C-alpha positions in Angstrom: 51.1 14.3 20.2 49.2 11.1 18.5 46.4 10.9 21.0 45.8 14.5 21.7 42.6 16.3 20.5 43.4 18.6 17.5 44.8 21.8 18.5 43.2 25.2 17.7 46.2 26.4 15.7 46.7 22.6 14.0 42.7 23.0 13.4 43.1 26.3 11.6 45.7 24.8 9.5 43.4 22.5 8.0 40.6 25.0 7.8 43.4 26.8 5.4 44.2 23.9 4.0 40.7 22.6 2.8 39.8 25.8 1.2 42.8 26.1 -0.3 42.4 22.4 -2.0 38.9 23.4 -2.8 39.9 26.3 -4.5 42.6 23.7 -6.4 39.7 21.0 -7.1 37.9 24.0 -8.6 40.5 25.1 -11.0 41.1 21.4 -11.8 37.7 21.0 -12.5 37.3 23.7 -14.4 40.2 22.5 -16.8 38.8 19.4 -17.0 35.3 20.4 -18.2 37.0 22.9 -21.6 39.3 19.6 -21.9 36.2 17.5 -22.1 34.3 20.0 -24.1 36.8 20.4 -26.5 37.3 16.4 -27.1 33.3 15.4 -26.6 30.9 18.3 -27.2 29.4 21.5 -24.7 28.1 19.8 -21.7 24.5 20.8 -21.1 23.9 22.4 -17.8 25.6 21.8 -14.4 23.3 18.8 -13.6 25.2 16.8 -16.4 28.5 18.2 -15.8 27.7 16.7 -12.2 26.9 13.4 -13.5 29.9 13.2 -15.6 31.9 14.2 -12.6 30.7 11.5 -10.4 30.2 8.7 -12.9 32.7 9.4 -16.1 36.3 7.9 -16.2 37.2 11.0 -17.6 36.9 13.1 -14.4 37.8 10.1 -12.1 41.5 11.5 -11.2 40.0 14.2 -9.4 38.0 11.7 -7.0 41.1 11.2 -4.4 41.0 15.2 -4.2 37.5 15.1 -3.5 38.3 12.3 -0.7 41.2 14.4 0.7 38.5 17.7 0.9 36.0 15.0 2.5 38.1 13.7 5.5 39.5 16.7 5.9 35.5 18.4 6.7 35.3 15.1 9.0 38.1 15.8 11.2 37.2 19.3 11.4 33.4 18.4 12.1 32.5 19.7 16.0 29.9 17.0 16.6 32.2 13.6 15.0 31.1 10.4 16.9 35.1 10.2 17.8 36.7 13.3 18.1 40.2 14.4 16.1 43.2 13.7 17.0 46.4 15.5 15.9 47.7 12.7 14.8 44.3 11.8 12.4 45.9 15.8 11.1 48.9 15.1 10.9 48.0 11.9 8.7 46.1 14.3 6.3 48.8 17.2 5.8 50.9 13.7 4.8 48.4 12.4 2.3 47.9 15.6 1.2 51.5 15.9 0.3 51.8 13.0 -1.0 48.8 13.4 -3.3 50.2 16.6 -4.6 53.6 15.3 -5.7 53.1 15.8 -9.7 54.8 12.8 -11.1 55.2 12.1 -15.0 55.4 8.3 -13.8 53.2 8.6 -10.9 49.9 7.7 -9.4 46.6 8.0 -11.8 46.4 11.3 -10.3 50.0 12.5 -9.8 50.1 12.2 -13.7 46.8 13.7 -14.5 47.8 16.7 -12.1 51.3 17.3 -13.6 49.8 17.4 -16.9 47.7 20.1 -15.5 49.9 22.3 -13.7 52.1 21.9 -17.4 49.3 23.5 -19.5 47.4 26.1 -16.7 49.2 29.1 -14.7 46.4 28.8 -12.7 46.8 25.9 -11.2 50.7 26.4 -10.6 49.5 29.3 -8.5 47.3 27.3 -6.7 49.6 24.4 -6.5 52.1 26.9 -5.3 49.9 28.1 -2.2 49.0 24.9 -0.8 52.5 24.3 -0.8 53.4 27.0 1.6 49.6 25.8 3.4 51.2 22.3 3.8 54.9 23.7 5.0 56.6 22.9 1.8 
């Protein structure tokens, strides 16, 4: 399994995981935007929000999820210089499981994710969906 190219079924699983992670990411961004605006005032426009997401420490924890989604995109890229393997796909799935393990005393992402789960039923529902995709 280690050097085999990504199978069609694994590719489809990664596509579904990617879609679930994108929905989760958007919901987490919306939640963080709401909290940011409560603490620091209204964000004027989409460009300003994008700049905050990219550069403001408030949103930094979400970069781990963004990076994972990008890595899945790269693995799914049919024009990649080096074709992805089943081992690559398995590593991404394990990384997703580790990242999305909420913990009060874990990594920065895990701690913030734990808090988001406490604050938002939408995050809880999306977390459940993604966990099903991950086989948990």
